[in-house]
C-alpha positions in Angstrom: 0.0 0.0 0.0 1.1 3.6 -0.7 -0.2 6.9 0.5 -0.9 9.2 -2.5 0.0 12.9 -2.5 -1.5 15.2 -5.2 0.2 18.7 -5.2 -3.0 20.2 -6.8 -4.9 19.5 -3.6 -2.3 20.3 -1.0 -0.9 23.4 0.6 2.3 24.3 -1.3 4.3 24.5 1.9 3.2 21.0 2.9 4.2 19.6 -0.5 7.5 21.5 -0.3 8.2 19.7 3.0 7.3 16.4 1.3 9.7 17.0 -1.6 12.6 18.0 0.7 12.0 14.8 2.7 12.2 12.5 -0.3 14.8 14.2 -2.5 17.7 13.4 -0.2 20.5 13.8 0.5 21.0 17.2 -1.1 24.4 18.8 -1.4 24.7 22.3 0.1 26.0 25.3 -1.8 27.3 27.7 0.8 27.1 30.8 -1.4 29.1 33.9 -0.8 28.2 37.1 -2.6 28.8 40.9 -2.2 26.4 43.7 -2.7 26.8 46.1 -5.7 25.9 49.3 -4.0 27.5 51.2 -1.1 27.8 50.4 1.7 29.2 47.2 0.4 28.5 44.1 2.4 29.2 40.4 2.0 26.4 37.8 2.2 26.8 34.1 3.0 23.9 31.6 2.9 23.4 27.9 2.4 21.3 26.6 -0.5 20.4 22.9 -0.6 19.0 22.9 -4.1 22.4 22.6 -5.7 24.1 20.5 -8.3 26.4 20.4 -11.4 24.6 21.6 -14.5 27.3 21.1 -17.2 30.8 19.8 -17.4 32.1 21.6 -20.6 32.1 24.4 -19.9 31.9 23.8 -16.1 28.6 25.2 -14.8 27.0 24.7 -11.4 23.5 25.7 -10.4 21.7 26.6 -7.2 18.1 27.6 -6.6 16.9 30.5 -4.6 13.4 29.9 -3.3 12.0 33.5 -3.2 14.0 36.7 -3.5 17.0 36.5 -1.2 20.2 38.6 -0.8 22.2 35.9 -2.5 20.1 36.1 -5.7 19.9 39.9 -5.6 23.7 40.2 -5.2 24.4 37.7 -8.0 22.1 39.5 -10.4 23.6 42.8 -9.6 27.3 41.8 -9.7 27.4 38.7 -11.8 29.6 36.8 -9.4 29.4 34.3 -6.5 31.4 31.6 -4.7 30.2 28.2 -3.8 31.9 27.0 -0.7 31.6 23.4 0.3 29.7 23.0 3.6 31.9 20.8 5.9 30.7 18.9 8.9 33.0 20.7 11.3 31.3 24.0 10.5 27.8 22.6 11.0 26.5 25.2 13.5 27.9 28.2 11.6 26.4 26.9 8.3 23.0 26.6 10.0 23.4 30.1 11.6 24.0 31.7 8.2 20.5 30.5 7.2 19.1 32.9 9.7 16.9 35.6 8.1 19.2 38.5 9.0 18.0 41.9 7.8 19.2 43.1 4.4 22.7 44.4 4.5 23.9 42.3 7.4 27.3 40.7 6.7 26.9 37.0 7.7 30.7 36.6 7.9 30.8 39.1 10.7 27.5 38.3 12.4 28.3 34.6 12.7 32.1 35.0 13.2 33.3 33.2 10.0 36.8 33.9 8.7 37.0 34.9 5.1 39.8 34.9 2.5 40.1 36.7 -0.8 39.1 34.9 -4.0 41.4 34.7 -7.0 39.0 35.5 -9.9 35.9 37.1 -8.3 35.1 39.8 -5.7 33.0 37.7 -3.2 35.3 36.2 -0.5 35.7 32.5 0.1 35.0 30.9 3.5 38.5 30.3 4.8 37.5 27.2 6.8 35.8 25.5 3.8 37.9 22.8 2.1 36.6 23.7 -1.4 35.7 27.0 -3.1 34.2 27.3 -6.6 34.5 30.8 -8.0 31.7 31.5 -10.4 30.6 34.1 -12.9 26.8 34.3 -13.6 25.9 32.4 -16.8 22.1 32.8 -16.7 19.0 32.6 -14.5 15.8 30.8 -15.0 12.6 31.8 -13.2 10.2 29.0 -12.2 7.2 29.9 -10.2 8.4 31.2 -6.8 12.0 30.2 -7.4 15.0 31.2 -9.5 17.6 28.8 -10.7 21.1 30.4 -10.9 23.7 29.0 -13.3 27.3 30.0 -12.7 30.3 29.2 -14.9 33.1 28.0 -12.7 36.2 30.2 -13.3 38.4 28.7 -10.7 38.4 25.9 -8.1 40.5 26.0 -4.9 40.8 22.8 -2.8 42.7 22.4 0.5 45.8 20.3 0.1 44.8 18.3 3.2 41.6 17.2 1.3 43.5 15.8 -1.7 44.8 12.2 -2.2 47.0 11.8 -5.2 45.8 15.2 -6.4 42.1 14.2 -6.2 39.5 15.4 -3.6 38.8 12.6 -1.1 35.3 12.4 0.4 36.5 11.2 3.8 38.7 14.3 4.0 36.1 16.7 2.6 33.4 15.4 4.9 30.6 17.5 3.3 27.2 18.0 5.0 24.0 17.3 3.2 20.4 18.4 3.8 17.6 15.9 4.5 14.0 16.5 5.5 12.7 18.6 8.4 15.7 19.9 10.4 17.8 16.9 9.6 21.3 17.0 8.2 23.3 14.1 6.7 27.0 13.2 7.1 29.4 11.0 5.2 29.3 8.1 7.6 29.1 4.7 6.0 30.5 5.6 2.6 30.3 2.7 0.1 32.3 2.2 -3.1 31.2 0.3 -6.2 32.6 0.8 -9.7 30.3 0.9 -12.8 30.3 -2.2 -14.9 31.4 -1.7 -18.5 28.9 -3.2 -21.0 31.5 -5.5 -22.4 32.1 -7.0 -19.0 28.4 -7.3 -18.4 27.7 -9.3 -21.6 30.7 -11.6 -20.9 29.2 -12.4 -17.5 
């Protein structure tokens, strides 16, 4: 037996909670931006609707549900940084999701160390093991949300997170978002290689 859910007959917020409980785990884009107008301020916020959109050219995407400072800043400046959200900064990441008033610098409000980016103006999170510096490619408005596509201009990865020059998941230890107020970690990682078709047909 299954319980059937029809979004046409449900409160949108209730169906939103259903979606975020079943589309799991979701990687987190910890997005840093800067305002375009004086007084300039940095913004830092987690977005859990995030993924890779294209590999050549390298493009990532995140979704802003509603109009938020991250989206406004990206549209005004054309730049942003996706910082990986590591387990050890769990509480700070959650704190940057607070609905601070417009113009509040989350780096300062939450006490997060920043470092300069190489190719864009928004700063990186110094304690994040990975930073993807992006230039706005395009946006797509869908209902109450806006999908932001950013071309990756530069990637910076902590040396301690690399094994033979490649990022290692057990060293990155990224957080993910689940349903309700739940967060996921990388405990119990399993490895399994894809099977080439030639090997499949040969048994």
